[in-house]
C-alpha positions as a Python dict, from the first residue, in 0.01 Angstrom:
ca = {
    (1, 'M'): (0, 0, 0),
    (2, 'N'): (104, 351, 123),
    (3, 'F'): (355, 531, -85),
    (4, 'T'): (632, 549, 167),
    (5, 'I'): (952, 380, 247),
    (6, 'N'): (773, 209, 505),
    (7, 'G'): (494, 94, 291),
    (8, 'A'): (726, -52, 21),
    (9, 'Y'): (1012, -210, 210),
    (10, 'R'): (930, -264, 586),
    (11, 'N'): (540, -341, 638),
    (12, 'N'): (343, -653, 499),
    (13, 'N'): (135, -477, 226),
    (14, 'N'): (-34, -607, -100),
    (15, 'L'): (-55, -434, -426),
    (16, 'L'): (-266, -507, -724),
    (17, 'G'): (-216, -408, -1108),
    (18, 'I'): (-517, -450, -1300),
    (19, 'H'): (-552, -384, -1659),
    (20, 'S'): (-922, -254, -1698),
    (21, 'S'): (-1064, 63, -1842),
    (22, 'Q'): (-1378, 22, -1668),
    (23, 'L'): (-1200, 1, -1324),
    (24, 'A'): (-1005, 297, -1398),
    (25, 'Q'): (-1353, 480, -1436),
    (26, 'N'): (-1450, 388, -1103),
    (27, 'Y'): (-1128, 510, -949),
    (28, 'T'): (-1124, 814, -1160),
    (29, 'A'): (-1488, 900, -1071),
    (30, 'E'): (-1381, 861, -706),
    (31, 'F'): (-1074, 1086, -751),
    (32, 'E'): (-1284, 1376, -901),
    (33, 'E'): (-1533, 1371, -619),
    (34, 'M'): (-1239, 1476, -396),
    (35, 'F'): (-1006, 1654, -592),
    (36, 'T'): (-1280, 1858, -814),
    (37, 'D'): (-1583, 1844, -620),
    (38, 'D'): (-1412, 1870, -280),
    (39, 'R'): (-1659, 1584, -137),
    (40, 'F'): (-1513, 1367, 106),
    (41, 'G'): (-1624, 1105, 378),
    (42, 'P'): (-1989, 1108, 439),
    (43, 'G'): (-2053, 1380, 165),
    (44, 'S'): (-1948, 1158, -90),
    (45, 'P'): (-2215, 1032, -342),
    (46, 'A'): (-2260, 656, -442),
    (47, 'N'): (-2193, 706, -803),
    (48, 'T'): (-1925, 439, -914),
    (49, 'P'): (-1996, 377, -1303),
    (50, 'N'): (-1903, 27, -1310),
    (51, 'A'): (-1951, -136, -968),
    (52, 'L'): (-1968, -476, -1121),
    (53, 'L'): (-1716, -582, -1408),
    (54, 'W'): (-1532, -841, -1571),
    (55, 'A'): (-1154, -818, -1625),
    (56, 'E'): (-1116, -1087, -1887),
    (57, 'D'): (-1237, -1399, -1674),
    (58, 'T'): (-1247, -1227, -1347),
    (59, 'L'): (-1539, -1086, -1187),
    (60, 'L'): (-1461, -770, -981),
    (61, 'E'): (-1676, -569, -738),
    (62, 'T'): (-1577, -204, -671),
    (63, 'Y'): (-1681, -24, -340),
    (64, 'F'): (-1586, 304, -187),
    (65, 'S'): (-1688, 395, 170),
    (66, 'P'): (-1849, 549, 343),
    (67, 'D'): (-2109, 589, 38),
    (68, 'D'): (-2122, 231, -101),
    (69, 'G'): (-2235, 20, 226),
    (70, 'V'): (-1924, -176, 239),
    (71, 'A'): (-1978, -336, 577),
    (72, 'T'): (-2309, -500, 448),
    (73, 'R'): (-2147, -671, 157),
    (74, 'L'): (-1855, -793, 382),
    (75, 'L'): (-2105, -933, 607),
    (76, 'D'): (-2290, -1102, 325),
    (77, 'L'): (-1952, -1234, 190),
    (78, 'V'): (-1832, -1389, 495),
    (79, 'G'): (-2183, -1510, 622),
    (80, 'S'): (-2194, -1721, 311),
    (81, 'A'): (-1859, -1879, 343),
    (82, 'E'): (-1884, -2253, 319),
    (83, 'S'): (-1543, -2394, 387),
    (84, 'S'): (-1289, -2127, 511),
    (85, 'V'): (-1238, -1772, 582),
    (86, 'H'): (-883, -1612, 639),
    (87, 'F'): (-830, -1273, 718),
    (88, 'M'): (-533, -1032, 770),
    (89, 'A'): (-624, -691, 933),
    (90, 'Y'): (-422, -369, 1078),
    (91, 'S'): (-732, -247, 1261),
    (92, 'F'): (-1033, -484, 1361),
    (93, 'T'): (-1286, -317, 1573),
    (94, 'S'): (-1615, -403, 1386),
    (95, 'D'): (-1835, -599, 1600),
    (96, 'D'): (-2050, -716, 1329),
    (97, 'L'): (-1784, -876, 1137),
    (98, 'A'): (-1636, -1019, 1442),
    (99, 'Q'): (-1977, -1179, 1515),
    (100, 'V'): (-2003, -1328, 1160),
    (101, 'L'): (-1656, -1476, 1184),
    (102, 'I'): (-1759, -1606, 1524),
    (103, 'E'): (-2066, -1781, 1381),
    (104, 'R'): (-1906, -1942, 1075),
    (105, 'A'): (-1628, -2065, 1297),
    (106, 'G'): (-1918, -2222, 1507),
    (107, 'A'): (-2063, -2391, 1214),
    (108, 'G'): (-1745, -2573, 1123),
    (109, 'V'): (-1598, -2328, 871),
    (110, 'E'): (-1237, -2301, 911),
    (111, 'V'): (-1179, -1925, 1033),
    (112, 'R'): (-822, -1794, 1083),
    (113, 'G'): (-681, -1456, 1103),
    (114, 'I'): (-372, -1223, 1165),
    (115, 'L'): (-404, -887, 1326),
    (116, 'E'): (-130, -616, 1374),
    (117, 'E'): (-16, -635, 1721),
    (118, 'S'): (22, -290, 1805),
    (119, 'Q'): (-346, -209, 1695),
    (120, 'A'): (-480, -508, 1852),
    (121, 'R'): (-330, -408, 2193),
    (122, 'S'): (-404, -41, 2167),
    (123, 'N'): (-749, -10, 1977),
    (124, 'T'): (-1062, 82, 2180),
    (125, 'G'): (-1306, -186, 2099),
    (126, 'G'): (-1053, -412, 1948),
    (127, 'E'): (-1178, -759, 1854),
    (128, 'Y'): (-871, -962, 1898),
    (129, 'E'): (-978, -1079, 2250),
    (130, 'N'): (-1320, -1141, 2180),
    (131, 'L'): (-1226, -1372, 1859),
    (132, 'R'): (-997, -1545, 2068),
    (133, 'Q'): (-1236, -1612, 2354),
    (134, 'S'): (-1481, -1729, 2119),
    (135, 'G'): (-1261, -1993, 1991),
    (136, 'V'): (-1151, -1839, 1661),
    (137, 'D'): (-782, -1901, 1552),
    (138, 'V'): (-633, -1558, 1550),
    (139, 'R'): (-281, -1457, 1599),
    (140, 'L'): (-69, -1129, 1635),
    (141, 'G'): (185, -1033, 1360),
    (142, 'G'): (516, -1146, 1494),
    (143, 'Q'): (737, -1010, 1200),
    (144, 'S'): (932, -694, 1153),
    (145, 'G'): (740, -408, 1022),
    (146, 'N'): (336, -343, 1061),
    (147, 'M'): (113, -610, 943),
    (148, 'H'): (-76, -353, 708),
    (149, 'H'): (-278, -582, 498),
    (150, 'K'): (-653, -550, 502),
    (151, 'V'): (-770, -860, 338),
    (152, 'L'): (-1043, -1127, 351),
    (153, 'I'): (-1004, -1476, 162),
    (154, 'I'): (-1318, -1665, 138),
    (155, 'D'): (-1354, -2017, 46),
    (156, 'G'): (-1020, -2047, -145),
    (157, 'R'): (-1184, -1817, -432),
    (158, 'I'): (-1283, -1478, -322),
    (159, 'V'): (-1028, -1193, -219),
    (160, 'V'): (-1130, -881, -67),
    (161, 'A'): (-877, -620, -38),
    (162, 'G'): (-796, -250, -63),
    (163, 'S'): (-753, 17, 198),
    (164, 'Y'): (-1076, -42, 431),
    (165, 'N'): (-976, -133, 767),
    (166, 'F'): (-1242, -346, 951),
    (167, 'S'): (-1346, -64, 1165),
    (168, 'Q'): (-1619, 187, 1213),
    (169, 'S'): (-1424, 484, 1094),
    (170, 'A'): (-1362, 307, 768),
    (171, 'E'): (-1738, 229, 724),
    (172, 'T'): (-1860, 586, 820),
    (173, 'R'): (-1612, 845, 808),
    (174, 'N'): (-1285, 766, 593),
    (175, 'D'): (-1261, 765, 196),
    (176, 'E'): (-1179, 401, 151),
    (177, 'N'): (-1150, 163, -130),
    (178, 'V'): (-1227, -202, -164),
    (179, 'L'): (-1213, -461, -440),
    (180, 'V'): (-1384, -803, -426),
    (181, 'I'): (-1206, -1025, -652),
    (182, 'H'): (-1367, -1360, -792),
    (183, 'N'): (-1070, -1546, -895),
    (184, 'P'): (-893, -1894, -722),
    (185, 'E'): (-571, -1839, -876),
    (186, 'I'): (-550, -1487, -715),
    (187, 'A'): (-686, -1628, -391),
    (188, 'T'): (-393, -1883, -390),
    (189, 'Q'): (-151, -1628, -399),
    (190, 'Y'): (-301, -1424, -98),
    (191, 'L'): (-343, -1760, 80),
    (192, 'A'): (44, -1813, 31),
    (193, 'E'): (113, -1473, 190),
    (194, 'F'): (-133, -1551, 475),
    (195, 'E'): (36, -1882, 554),
    (196, 'R'): (393, -1686, 553),
    (197, 'L'): (276, -1451, 796),
    (198, 'Y'): (73, -1683, 1004),
    (199, 'A'): (364, -1885, 1055),
    (200, 'A'): (532, -1600, 1196),
    (201, 'A'): (283, -1469, 1405),
    (202, 'S'): (202, -1528, 1769),
    (203, 'E'): (-85, -1623, 1985),
}
């Protein structure tokens, strides 16, 4: 969530509060790269101290782009989905991720998504029409404010969330963060948000 009036009160966003000193170390290391070392984008080193960690009974994976190969991990996660993939995206221009979603849908996995309408209609290389024409159940955000989530919910038990749009810029140029959260209870909360927005979205 951006720290703005729109981010807090108008756009559809998500915010996580996780009590973990190891996770704080990960974000502190990323902060110091930029604030102290002036290293941004492709110049950022892959040096997350606790890439995999447990917060009580929840396994967390931490990734920062463009240094940690986020796209490869997302493709692995979606490609291994057995029952369902739900996604919410502000910007979606990743050909590879769209192709894996199409393949999983073709294999009988329930695949449903919501995209921000303004981005879907204006992005060069946007995947909305490709997904729809390939039979994926994808809709455009129909509520007030922007659909600003960047979320994947896989098999009702894994949540991918953070600042990472499903785009080439997020993968190769921007400094973004991604958490992979292995927790069915958290996934249930994200699914409730998905269903709320899906019901208000248009085809």
